[in-house]
C-alpha positions in Angstrom: 139.1 100.5 192.8 140.0 102.9 194.8 144.0 103.2 192.8 142.0 103.5 189.0 139.9 105.9 190.5 143.3 108.0 192.6 144.9 107.5 189.0 142.1 108.7 186.8 142.4 111.8 189.2 146.0 111.8 188.6 146.2 111.7 184.8 142.9 114.0 184.1 144.6 117.5 185.4 146.4 120.0 184.4 147.6 121.6 181.0 147.3 119.4 178.0 146.4 119.1 174.6 143.2 117.4 175.7 140.8 118.5 173.0 140.8 115.2 170.4 139.6 118.5 167.9 142.9 120.2 167.1 146.4 119.7 168.6 146.7 123.3 168.8 144.1 123.3 171.8 145.6 123.6 174.8 143.0 122.8 177.6 143.3 123.1 181.5 141.1 120.0 183.7 139.1 119.7 185.6 138.1 123.1 184.4 137.8 122.6 181.0 139.2 126.1 180.5 141.0 125.9 176.6 143.4 128.1 174.6 142.9 127.4 171.4 145.5 128.5 168.9 144.9 129.5 165.4 145.7 131.1 162.0 143.9 134.0 160.0 145.5 134.9 156.4 144.9 137.2 153.8 146.0 135.9 150.8 142.6 134.0 150.2 140.7 135.5 154.0 140.9 131.6 155.3 141.1 130.7 158.5 142.5 127.8 159.9 140.4 126.8 163.3 141.6 123.5 164.4 144.8 121.0 163.4 145.2 117.7 162.9 148.5 115.8 162.5 147.9 113.8 159.2 145.1 115.9 157.6 145.5 117.2 154.3 144.1 120.5 154.9 147.1 121.3 157.1 150.8 120.0 156.9 152.2 119.3 161.0 155.5 117.7 161.9 155.4 116.2 165.2 158.3 116.9 167.4 159.2 115.3 171.0 157.1 116.0 173.9 156.2 115.1 177.4 153.1 113.3 178.1 151.6 116.5 179.6 152.5 120.3 178.4 155.4 119.9 180.1 157.2 120.1 176.8 155.1 120.2 173.3 156.7 121.1 170.0 155.2 120.8 166.2 155.5 122.4 162.7 152.7 123.7 161.3 152.2 124.7 157.1 149.0 125.7 156.1 148.6 128.1 153.2 152.6 129.0 153.1 152.0 129.7 156.3 154.8 127.9 158.6 155.0 128.3 161.8 156.7 126.6 165.1 154.7 126.0 167.7 155.8 124.9 171.2 154.3 125.1 175.3 156.5 124.8 178.3 155.2 124.9 182.0 156.3 126.6 184.7 154.6 125.6 188.0 151.1 125.0 187.4 151.4 127.8 184.5 151.2 127.4 180.6 153.5 128.9 178.4 153.2 129.1 174.5 155.6 130.4 172.2 154.7 130.6 168.3 157.4 130.9 166.2 156.9 132.3 162.3 159.4 130.7 159.7 157.9 132.4 157.1 157.3 135.9 155.5 153.8 137.4 153.9 153.2 140.9 151.7 150.5 141.2 154.6 151.3 139.8 158.1 149.2 136.6 159.3 147.7 136.9 162.4 147.9 134.3 165.6 144.3 133.8 166.7 144.0 132.6 170.6 140.1 132.2 171.0 139.3 131.1 174.7 136.5 128.3 175.2 134.7 126.6 178.0 134.9 122.9 176.6 132.1 120.7 177.3 129.5 122.7 178.6 132.0 122.9 181.8 130.8 126.0 183.8 132.6 129.4 183.6 132.6 133.2 182.4 135.2 134.4 179.4 136.3 137.5 178.8 138.9 139.9 177.1 140.6 142.7 178.8 143.2 144.3 176.4 146.0 141.9 175.7 144.5 139.6 178.2 141.6 136.7 178.0 140.3 135.9 181.8 138.6 132.9 182.4 136.4 132.5 185.9 135.8 129.1 186.8 134.4 127.2 189.8 138.3 126.3 189.9 139.6 129.9 190.4 140.4 132.4 187.6 142.8 132.2 185.0 145.1 134.9 183.2 146.3 134.7 179.6 148.7 137.4 178.8 150.1 137.8 175.3 153.5 139.6 174.7 152.4 140.9 171.7 149.6 143.9 171.2 146.6 142.4 170.1 144.9 143.9 166.4 141.1 143.8 166.1 139.9 141.7 163.2 136.2 140.7 163.3 136.5 138.6 160.5 137.7 135.2 162.5 134.9 132.4 163.1 135.2 132.6 166.6 132.7 133.0 169.5 134.3 133.8 172.3 136.8 136.0 173.1 139.6 136.2 171.5 143.1 137.6 170.9 144.3 138.4 167.2 148.1 138.8 167.4 150.3 139.3 164.3 152.7 137.2 163.1 155.8 139.5 162.3 158.1 138.1 165.0 157.7 135.3 167.5 154.9 135.6 169.7 154.5 134.5 173.1 151.3 133.6 175.4 151.4 133.4 179.4 148.9 131.8 181.7 149.4 132.6 186.0 151.5 136.0 185.3 152.9 138.7 182.7 155.7 137.4 181.5 158.3 138.8 178.5 159.4 137.0 175.4 162.4 136.5 176.0 161.2 134.8 179.9 159.1 132.4 177.8 161.9 131.6 175.0 164.0 131.0 178.1 161.3 128.7 179.9 160.7 126.8 176.8 164.5 126.5 175.6 165.1 125.1 179.0 162.0 122.2 178.9 163.4 121.3 175.0 166.7 120.8 176.7 165.1 118.7 179.8 163.0 116.5 176.8 166.0 115.9 174.7 167.9 114.7 177.5 165.5 112.1 179.0 165.2 111.1 175.2 169.1 110.3 175.3 168.6 108.2 178.2 167.1 105.5 175.6 171.1 105.5 174.1 170.6 103.1 170.7 167.1 103.3 170.8 166.6 107.0 171.6 165.1 107.9 168.2 163.1 104.6 168.6 161.7 105.9 171.5 160.6 109.5 170.3 158.8 108.2 167.3 156.3 105.7 169.7 156.0 108.4 172.4 155.2 111.1 170.2 152.5 109.0 168.5 150.9 107.9 171.4 151.0 111.5 173.6 149.9 113.6 170.2 147.1 110.7 170.4 145.6 110.8 174.2 142.9 112.7 174.8 140.3 113.3 177.5 136.4 112.3 177.5 134.2 114.3 179.1 131.6 111.6 178.9 133.8 109.0 181.1 135.8 111.4 182.6 138.8 109.5 181.4 142.2 110.2 179.7 142.5 107.6 176.7 144.8 106.8 173.8 142.2 106.1 170.7 144.1 105.0 167.5 144.4 108.6 165.9 142.6 112.0 166.3 141.5 111.6 163.3 139.7 108.5 163.6 137.6 109.8 167.1 136.7 113.4 165.2 134.8 110.5 162.2 133.4 109.2 165.2 132.2 112.1 166.9 134.0 112.5 169.5 136.3 109.2 170.2 136.3 105.3 169.2 138.5 103.0 170.6 139.5 99.5 169.5 139.7 96.1 171.2 143.2 95.4 170.5 144.7 98.3 169.3 144.1 99.9 172.7 145.4 97.2 174.4 148.5 97.4 172.4 148.3 101.4 173.3 148.7 99.9 176.9 151.5 98.3 176.1 152.9 101.3 173.9 152.4 104.1 177.2 154.0 101.3 179.2 157.7 102.0 177.7 157.7 104.8 180.2 154.0 105.6 181.2 152.7 103.1 183.7 149.4 104.9 184.3 148.6 106.0 180.9 149.2 102.2 179.9 146.7 100.9 182.9 144.1 103.7 181.8 144.0 102.1 178.0 144.0 98.4 179.5 141.4 99.3 181.6 139.0 101.6 179.6 138.7 99.4 176.5 138.0 96.6 178.9 135.5 98.2 180.8 133.9 98.7 177.2 132.7 95.0 177.5 129.2 94.0 175.6 126.4 92.7 177.1 127.2 89.1 176.2 130.6 90.0 178.0 133.2 89.9 175.0 135.4 92.9 174.0 133.9 94.5 171.0 135.6 95.0 167.6 134.8 99.2 168.1 133.2 101.6 170.9 132.1 105.1 170.1 131.1 108.0 171.5 127.4 107.7 170.5 127.4 104.2 172.5 127.7 102.4 169.6 129.7 99.0 169.6 130.3 96.1 167.4 127.9 93.7 169.5 128.0 91.5 166.7 131.7 90.4 167.2 135.1 91.1 169.2 138.6 91.6 167.9 141.6 89.1 168.4 142.0 88.0 172.0 145.0 90.1 172.8 143.7 91.6 176.6 145.3 89.1 179.0 148.0 88.9 177.4 149.1 92.8 177.8 147.1 93.2 181.2 150.0 90.3 182.2 152.9 91.9 180.7 151.6 94.9 182.3 151.7 93.3 185.9 155.4 91.5 185.0 156.4 94.8 184.3 155.0 97.2 187.2 154.1 94.4 189.1 150.7 96.1 190.7 148.4 93.3 192.0 145.3 95.7 191.8 145.0 96.1 187.9 145.2 92.1 187.1 142.5 91.9 190.4 140.5 94.4 188.8 140.3 93.2 185.0 140.4 89.2 185.8 136.6 88.8 186.1 135.7 90.0 182.8 138.8 88.9 180.9 137.5 85.7 182.4 134.4 86.1 180.8 135.7 87.3 177.4 137.7 84.1 177.6 134.9 81.5 178.1 132.8 83.9 175.5 135.6 82.3 172.6 134.6 78.9 173.7 130.9 79.0 174.3 130.7 80.9 170.8 133.7 80.6 168.7 134.5 77.0 168.5 134.0 74.2 165.9 135.2 71.0 166.1 138.3 72.1 168.8 139.7 74.7 166.9 138.4 78.6 166.4 136.8 80.2 163.9 135.8 84.1 163.5 132.1 84.5 163.8 129.3 87.9 163.8 126.4 87.3 165.9 122.9 89.1 165.0 121.5 91.5 167.4 119.1 94.4 167.2 120.3 97.6 166.6 120.9 100.2 169.5 120.9 103.8 167.7 120.7 102.6 164.2 124.4 102.9 163.0 125.3 101.7 159.3 127.9 99.5 160.8 124.6 97.8 162.8 123.8 96.6 159.9 126.8 96.1 157.5 128.1 93.1 157.6 126.2 91.9 160.9 125.8 87.3 161.0 127.4 87.5 157.5 131.3 86.9 155.9 132.5 90.7 156.3 131.3 90.9 160.1 133.6 87.7 160.8 136.1 89.0 158.8 136.3 92.4 160.8 136.2 90.1 163.8 139.2 88.9 162.9 140.9 92.7 162.7 142.0 92.1 159.0 138.7 93.3 157.7 139.8 92.2 153.7 142.3 89.9 154.1 142.5 87.6 151.3 142.4 84.6 153.5 138.7 85.1 154.1 138.0 85.6 150.2 135.1 83.5 148.8 135.0 81.3 152.6 131.7 80.4 153.6 129.7 82.0 155.8 127.1 79.6 158.3 124.1 82.1 159.7 123.2 79.2 161.7 126.2 79.1 163.6 127.5 82.5 163.5 131.0 81.2 161.9 133.3 81.8 159.0 133.4 78.1 157.7 137.1 78.2 158.4 139.5 76.6 161.1 141.8 79.3 161.4 145.5 79.2 162.9 145.7 82.4 163.8 143.2 82.7 166.2 143.3 79.7 167.8 147.1 80.1 168.9 146.1 83.1 170.1 143.6 81.8 172.2 145.9 79.6 174.1 148.5 82.7 174.0 145.0 84.2 176.3 144.1 80.8 178.0 147.6 80.8 179.2 148.3 84.4 180.2 145.3 84.7 181.7 146.0 81.2 183.9 149.2 83.1 184.7 146.9 86.1 186.2 145.1 83.6 188.6 147.8 82.3 189.7 149.2 85.8 190.4 145.4 86.2 192.2 145.2 82.9 194.1 142.0 82.5 192.0 140.8 79.1 191.3 140.4 78.9 187.8 144.0 78.7 186.9 143.6 74.6 186.5 140.5 75.4 184.1 142.6 78.0 182.1 146.0 76.3 181.8 143.8 72.8 180.9 141.8 74.7 178.6 145.0 76.3 177.4 147.0 73.0 177.0 143.8 71.3 175.2 143.7 74.1 172.0 147.6 73.4 172.2 147.0 70.2 171.1 144.2 71.1 168.6 146.0 73.7 166.8 149.0 70.7 166.0 145.9 69.4 163.3 146.7 72.2 161.2 149.7 71.5 160.5 150.2 71.2 157.2 153.5 69.3 156.4 153.5 69.6 152.5 153.8 72.8 152.8 155.4 73.3 156.3 153.5 75.8 158.4 150.2 75.8 160.2 147.5 76.3 157.6 143.6 77.4 158.0 141.3 74.6 157.0 138.1 74.7 155.8 135.3 73.3 158.0 132.8 72.4 155.6 134.8 70.7 153.2 138.2 70.2 155.4 140.3 72.0 152.5 143.4 73.1 153.4 143.7 77.1 152.4 147.3 77.9 151.2 147.0 81.2 151.8 149.5 82.5 154.2 149.1 85.7 156.6 151.9 86.0 159.4 148.7 84.9 161.3 150.0 81.9 160.2 152.9 81.9 162.7 150.8 83.1 166.0 150.4 79.1 166.4 153.7 78.9 167.8 151.8 80.9 170.8 151.2 77.0 171.9 154.3 75.6 172.3 153.3 72.7 171.1 155.4 72.9 167.5 159.1 71.3 167.6 161.8 73.1 167.3 162.3 71.7 163.8 158.6 72.4 162.6 159.5 75.9 163.8 163.1 76.3 162.0 160.8 75.2 158.8 158.5 77.7 159.0 161.4 80.2 159.4 163.7 78.9 156.4 160.7 78.4 154.0 158.1 81.0 155.0 159.9 83.7 156.7 163.1 83.7 155.2 161.6 83.3 151.9 161.7 86.1 148.8 158.8 85.3 147.8 156.5 85.1 150.5 157.2 87.3 153.6 161.2 88.3 153.7 162.1 91.4 151.1 163.5 95.1 152.0 160.1 95.9 153.5 158.6 92.7 156.0 155.9 91.1 157.1 153.4 91.7 154.2 149.7 90.8 155.4 149.4 88.4 153.0 152.4 86.2 150.9 154.3 88.2 147.8 153.5 85.4 145.7 149.3 85.7 146.7 147.1 86.5 143.6 145.8 89.8 146.3 148.9 90.9 146.7 149.3 93.4 144.2 146.6 95.5 145.3 148.3 96.7 148.0 145.0 97.9 149.9 144.9 97.6 153.4 145.1 94.1 154.7 145.9 93.2 150.9 149.8 93.0 150.9 149.9 96.1 153.1 152.8 95.6 156.1 150.8 96.3 159.7 153.2 96.7 163.0 150.6 94.7 165.2 151.5 91.4 162.9 154.8 91.9 163.0 154.4 92.4 166.7 152.8 89.2 167.1 154.8 86.8 165.1 157.7 88.5 167.2 156.2 87.4 170.6 155.5 84.0 169.3 159.0 83.3 167.9 160.1 84.2 172.0 159.2 80.5 172.6 162.1 79.2 170.4 165.6 79.0 169.6 165.3 81.5 166.6 168.0 83.9 167.4 168.7 85.2 163.7 164.6 85.7 162.7 164.2 87.4 165.6 166.4 90.0 165.5 166.4 90.5 161.6 162.0 90.9 162.6 163.3 93.3 164.9 165.8 95.0 162.6 163.4 95.5 159.9 161.0 96.5 161.7 162.5 99.6 163.2 164.1 100.2 159.6 160.3 100.3 158.6 159.3 103.0 161.4 161.8 105.3 160.7 161.7 105.4 157.4 158.7 107.8 157.2 159.5 109.1 160.4 162.2 110.6 159.3 160.7 112.5 156.8 157.7 113.4 157.5 157.0 112.5 161.6 154.4 110.1 160.5 153.5 106.6 162.2 151.6 104.8 160.2 148.6 102.4 160.5 150.1 100.7 157.8 153.0 100.3 155.3 153.8 99.1 151.4 155.3 95.9 150.9 156.6 97.5 148.1 157.8 100.7 148.4 157.9 100.9 153.0 155.8 104.1 152.0 153.4 104.7 154.2 151.8 107.6 152.4 150.0 107.7 148.6 146.9 105.7 149.8 143.9 106.8 151.7 143.2 104.4 154.0 146.5 104.2 156.1 146.3 106.8 159.0 149.7 109.0 159.0 149.7 109.0 162.8 148.2 106.1 164.1 149.4 104.6 167.9 149.7 100.9 166.7 152.7 101.7 164.2 154.8 102.1 166.8 154.6 98.4 167.9 157.2 98.1 165.1 159.2 99.6 167.7 158.2 98.4 170.5 160.3 95.1 169.1 163.1 96.7 169.6 162.9 97.5 173.3 162.2 93.6 173.8 164.8 92.6 171.5 166.9 95.0 173.4 165.5 93.3 176.9 164.1 96.4 178.1 161.0 94.6 179.2 162.9 92.6 181.3 164.5 94.7 183.9 162.9 97.5 186.0 160.1 99.8 184.7 161.1 103.1 183.9 159.2 105.8 183.8 159.4 109.3 182.6 155.8 111.2 182.5 
């Protein structure tokens, strides 16, 4: 579609931290010319060539930034070297300012290494204090404000400048500038960014946490010539270049929609385009061509696209994605329904690249648990898997509620587009909305999962047990019971930090391991959305306030936006499986934007 082709071209241009492998790598698109910042220290002779937020080898405290290099800021500490790294743009030119915050017996070096990324054509040379790149798009000069020294023991394969960090160092492209000129422009860009943030009023700090994480996690994928926002750079590096997860990337689109329509659209479109040959959006897709062809993930896509349409009003977006979303919706109906309810599953298939995950858990209980997105959730402990139907033998309240949400969102989009499938989708949504009522457990006062082999009700509760409220068929009295007896129950979900991924009285809660008791932003967010159909103002307000408090706890201290948080302490750190800069943690803050009515008004863009 020509609208998206034009959008892609606008996104993938200019200076930015496009290189997945390092937040210190500033790259000019479409040429692919990079200025990669590194550090050389003499106490041990080490060289930091690449840096990532959340990695143990270096500590990075990310600061506010624009979605491009218009203003970026981070503080880096490595081997007792501390530097403030800032960028600004002056027209089409990039300005970099590196200010040391520590002193040393022998002065460390800032290394500015030139590069032509992704095998883009071009030549690189060093000419004194200048790096020169000649590309088919033109010639780019990068000038230093200080005299470089000769240091051969830098692990670089291209021309570089080695600049003593005995004071602030500036780098400028386009034309030579003094340090004072660079400092002045950087200070002005910093003030401009601060003024923009201030316009968000009471939500300014929340906005900063959410948007900063999204911006630093946004990269360029040269394989498909696209701008995307994978969950984190660490995850993408581990996958060989990029990895996109299903609901994570849809949520990235929603997070970007606070102020960047084009990035929001790009994420929603690109994850939808990753659909498998069978037509479903996979759990994940990676740079190698490997996808989880046995399983999908929670069906959040249609709701996100509907939210984007309501916010920005561009008909071409749902028009572009509707058919793929419809195929996915019908796939759930054909492959994951048992006795009128939905169950998670994993289908056998022939491996494509012989990756570990093309074998591990496929057509087995673990693969079905992975499809839920809740991986090791206690809800699925000891639940048998039927290899003939390829289904976990558990009618899932959360999945069924989300499927109703998917049907109804897609039906609304069909109405916008004048598609005849509207009637089909509304009928299907209404049918499953009635069916989910069979999972109401009067004794417990909440919707419960139910074994499909024995009919036994499962009383292991998660925030997903609130998702049937998406159907709207529960009465107001039933919704109030769920809130009074479960949401506000300190033995289950209530507490200083909410909502744990399994109730506090569950035997698995003390594990505090991934989905076994830790708090996950998408759960809070989906529960908040599910509550919107009912008159529950106190619960919605309390969920919003506690979610924001949880997000800001580690943001203020470390600049972290975590993959998940402790249900006991609210800490994100302290475990090895909570990425420290994982963008969907920002959903904790997005709840506050919904609660404040931000999404009910005109869209605001600051890109």
